[in-house]
C-alpha positions, 0 to 999 in steps of 0.5 A: 620517801620512794616514789612507789612502794608495795601494797600491803593487804588490809585483811590480815586478821579474820573472824568467821561468824555464823547464823542459820542463813549466812556466814559473815567473814570479817577481816581487819588490818593488824592494828584493827582500825580498818575492816571489811566484811564478806557475806556468804549465803548458806541457803544455796545448796550448790551455789556460791553466793558472796556479797562484798559491800566494798565498804571500809568500816571502823572498829565501832562500825563493825561492833555496831553491825555485829550487834544488829545481826546478833539481835536480828537473828535471835528466835525471840526479840529480847532473848538473851540466852541464845545468841543469834550470831555465834563466833565460828573460827579465827583465821589469818587468810582465805585459801579458797573455796572448793566444791565437789558434788554437794555444796561449797567449802571455804578453806581458812588459814588458822595458824601460821609461822613466820619463816623469812623477812624481806625488807620488812615484808614477812613471809609466812608458812601455813601451819594449820587450816580449817575446811568448813562446809558453807550450806546450812544442814536444812538444805544440804543435798548429801551424796555418797561420794562426798566424803571420799572426795573431801579425804582425797582433797585433804591429803594434800597437807597445807601445813607442809611447805605452803607459803604466803605474804601479805605485802610481798609477791612470792610468785615473782622474783625480787628483781621483778618486784623491784623493777616494777617499783622503779617504773617511770613516774609518768607511767605510774600516774597514767596507770593510777588514772586508769585504776581509778576509772576501772577499779571499784575502789573510790579514789577520791576517798583517799583525798588525793589528786593524781597530779603532784603532792607528797604521796606514794604510789602503791603497786600490786602486780598480777601473780605469775600463775605458774607458781601459784597453788590456789588459783583455782580455789580463788577463781570463783571469787576473784572478780567479785571481792576486793583484792585484799581478800585474795591471798596467793600461796606458793608451794616449795621451800623458804628458809632464811639465815643470818650471816653476821659480818663483824656485827653487820647482819646480812640476811641469806634467804632461799625461796623455791617456787614449785610449778603448779602446772603438770605437778605430781609425783616422780614416776607418774609425772615425767617430761613435759605436757602439751603446753611446754609445762614440765614435771618437777619444775622448781625456781630456786631464788637466793636473796641477800640483803643488808638488814641494817637498812630495811627500805627497798629504795634505801637498802642493799639487795641482791638476788640470783635465780636458777631453775630445775625441771624435767627434760622438756620432751614427751617421755615416761617411765612405767613402774608397773613392772616393778623394776628398780630402774624402769626403762625410759620410753619416748611417747611421742615423736617430736621432730620439730621440737614443738614442746621444747619450743613452748617451754623455752619460749616461757623461759625467754619471757620470764628470764631473757637470754641466754638460757643455759641447760646443764644437763647431768644425765649419764652419757656412757652406759652399757645399756642405753637408759639415761642417754636416750634423753640426752640425744633427744634434747641435743636434737631439740636444742639444735633445731631451735637454735637455727632460728635464734640470733646467735647472741641469744642461742640456747647454750647446752652443757652436757656433763656426766656427773655420775661418771665423774663421781666414780672416778678417783682421779676427778674432783666433782666439785672442782669441775662444777666450780668451773661451770658455775663461774662460766654460768654466772659470768653469762647471766650476771645477777641482780643488785639494786645499787651501783657498783661499790667504790671498792671495786673501782679502786681495786677492780678484779678481773673476774668482775670485769668479765661479768655479764648481765645487764648494767643499768644506772641503779645497779645490775640485772640478771639476764638469762637463767640456768636450767639444770636437770638430771633424770629426777632433778633431785640429788645431782641437781641439787649439788650442781645448783648449790655450787652455782649458788655458792659462786653467785653468792660470792659475787653478791657479797662482793657487789655489796662491798662485803668481801674484797674478792668474788671468791668463797672457800669451803669450810668457812662459816658462810659457806657452811651456813649456805650449804645448810640452807641448800640441803634443807631446800633439797630435802624438802623438794625431794620429799615432795616429788620423790617421797624421800630426803636427799641421799647424795649431798654436797659432803658426799661429792666432797667425799668427806661424808662418814662411812656410817652413813652407808648403812642408811642407803638400803633402808632409803632405797627400799622405802623409796620403792615402797612409797612409789608402789603404794602411795604415789598414785593417791598423792597424784589424785590428791594434787589433781584434785587440789589444783583443779585439774580434775573437777568432779562432775555428776554423771561422769566417772570419778577421779578413782575410776580413771585408768590414767590422768594423761588426758587431764594434763594434755588438753590437745588429746581432748580438743584440737588447737585452732591455732598452730604455732610456727615451726620456725618462729617458735617464740612469742611475738615481741619477746625477741626484740627485747632480748637479753632483757625478759619480756615480763620486766619491760615496760610496755602496755601489756605488762602495765595491764597486770599492775594495780596502781594507787596513790597514797599519803606517805603515812597511809597504812597501805604502804607504810612498811615501817609500821607493818614490821615493827607494829607499835600497837603490839606487845613484843617479846624478845623470845618471840622475835623472829630475827633473834630466833633464826640461824645465826653464823656467829651463834651456830657456826663460829667456834667458841674458842677465845682468839678465833677470827670472827670473820665468817670468811675464815677457813676453819679446821675440822676441829674448830668448827662450831658444830660438827654435822649439826650435833651438840646443839642445845634444846633452844637451838634445836627449837630454832632449827624447827622453826627454820626447817619444815621438810615434809611432803603431802602425806600418803593415806596412811597415818604416817608418811614413809620416807624414801630416797631418790633415784639419782645413783651416783653416790651412796651417802645419806645424811639425815634419818628418821621417818617423816611425820605428816606434819612439818618435822625437822631432820633429827641429827645425832651427836657424832660421839654416838655414831659408833654405837648407833652404827652397831645397833643398825647393822646388828638389828637389821642383819637379824631382819634381812640377813644382809650387811648394811655397810655395803652399798645396796645392789640391784639384787637387793632390790630385786629381792625386795621387788619379788616380795612386793609382787608375791605379797604376804601369802606367797613370799614365805614359799619363795626361795629368793625372799627367805631373807625377809622374816615377816612383813611386820619386820620389813615395815619396821625397818622401812619406817625406821623404827626407834629401836633401830635408831636410838 
């Protein structure tokens, strides 16, 4: 047995019971052998009163308790007609508690779907939620604006790419989670004694001693607040209830596929964590705030492990982390002018790079050194636009590097990706591959086992040059790649894919699965990985920009079919439609959900604020009492541990973030085997997750007899198992639906509008179809019908616009549409520049990708 294991929450099934005076929230473990009860008072009109008796009930005790409550709350003793205790709803977890102007609401997860599995630890996606008002109607004090706040709050669609786990900390990386489990035993024993003294859990009830024994230490770490999206919703109860009631959710993307190597299952997982700090929509959130948090900051982690061995201690696990985020400066873009490319404005002078220092200090604490910046914005422009950001970023990095030791300096790599894309002589992906090799060699990657024997017998030159930090149990990633363009969407996603592909080769090599750390395009393994990254890019693009990706890996490989050009103009128009009419409402919803704005009686309402600048920049309302040094800009203690990240170092500060308990080795709280296989439940092969996930052999390998089954064999175009994603059976489409959940928090309208990102270095669009408010997979049509579809699109849209959709949209087209939006329906018919639009009905029909245009 391992010395330590993650703690598994004992509250995974919930039932809410109600009486006139109270709610009773009963939570149990999956086997329904242990229960906890929360009592929620309904007689307080505005305060939240929750009582956790901290007692663990058996099934029989809970039945007796509910029976007594039922009997005691009937109107007449002995009456059987009306129950005094009624069952309100069943759930899988508590998202949190929120209050606007009246009383508190409780938000419950009522539907979930398994999305991934990491060492037996399940990761779920929220499919549906229920929001219940707590106070009784007899004490409710109504407010006329309550309903409006409720609508704004619910505009953040929790069924769109929010994830949670009962046993795996999604806010931290795999490297952090496994490093914590390998803490020295003496440290764990010390922490166990402190937990026993400080916690409300009675350690003696476990019948264990802190000295000796055959027990296993259960470890639960404090979540990383930046990537937790319901932290404010749980703030009112986190100090009063048992930790098992606290279920932390992340927002972003999670996808998993199975790579079969001659029958050996290797799970490839992609997890993206979106920052909850300075979060918002594209044009309304740019740059950084006063605390160093940047817009559109996403941490992407690719995890590779051998699924034939499930245990964290005995299995083979590897991961690689990279980050995207807006340029860490004070800058913005004003979209009130309705220009296709709003001018970039530097809002504040920052000669000492204060905000950049705060941002890179956060990164040094979490990732260690070196911090590598890959800046993809344009360097050569007729009118200075994107280059403004590059010049300021170079100045900031140069200033900060003066005070860092040379071996830990920030590495800056500028590369004008748009310029290389337009050149016919340059291969964009070849250049990106060179950069990727250089980056991975500097940062290394994480693997929890020593180098395989085959790498010792047949050493590879590239392997010997690999960086990172080598320990007796494997390798640690030190440092991280930070990629940015202007939007951090299209160009960034392609660059991250190429770096991820390079890291994937090293990960496979470290596990002894390939003989050289190289992977080629058009292999089943790379196509599976590319599909994961496209789903990842689409989802993140929808959340921040309101559209799916326009420029994909196929665009930069220049193998995308020409028929995709016809979709660009509609995506471009849709993008501006979304930015003009939806983004402000979505931003208000995010501000309310994350607790950035708190409704208060007597103060302006959320919709009355002219800007949310003061909400995100706290230094505008109060001056900080402490001033950071202009030269020693990092947090004390960070520098001496580099290149290791400070968050993973064993020290007193980090130990305080852990909860450690000791259990018998077969206790349910640490028994992942029992949690994964669940012998007490009836299982069905049709519903088994490992059979339903995307499979390299079933979904990518050619079906011809005699084909090499290796997923690392280069396939010819006519040998591929599926062409774009077409020729899929109904069952395979169902599998795709389970895997892909690309949708964004919807605008106030009944149906979300799809639009494209700002990155303009290519012209191809892969996916199509309007995105619904719920999680809807991308619909892709069989390639055999492409010609017919293209003819319908071109002809139908030519009748509406009077333009040929096979051409790339020009700035004139965007100017016409902008003019249409400015004039409105009442005047645009008199304007000569808008004669190409028949009516607003036709415009919206094309923007929403009507089914008549896309059969």
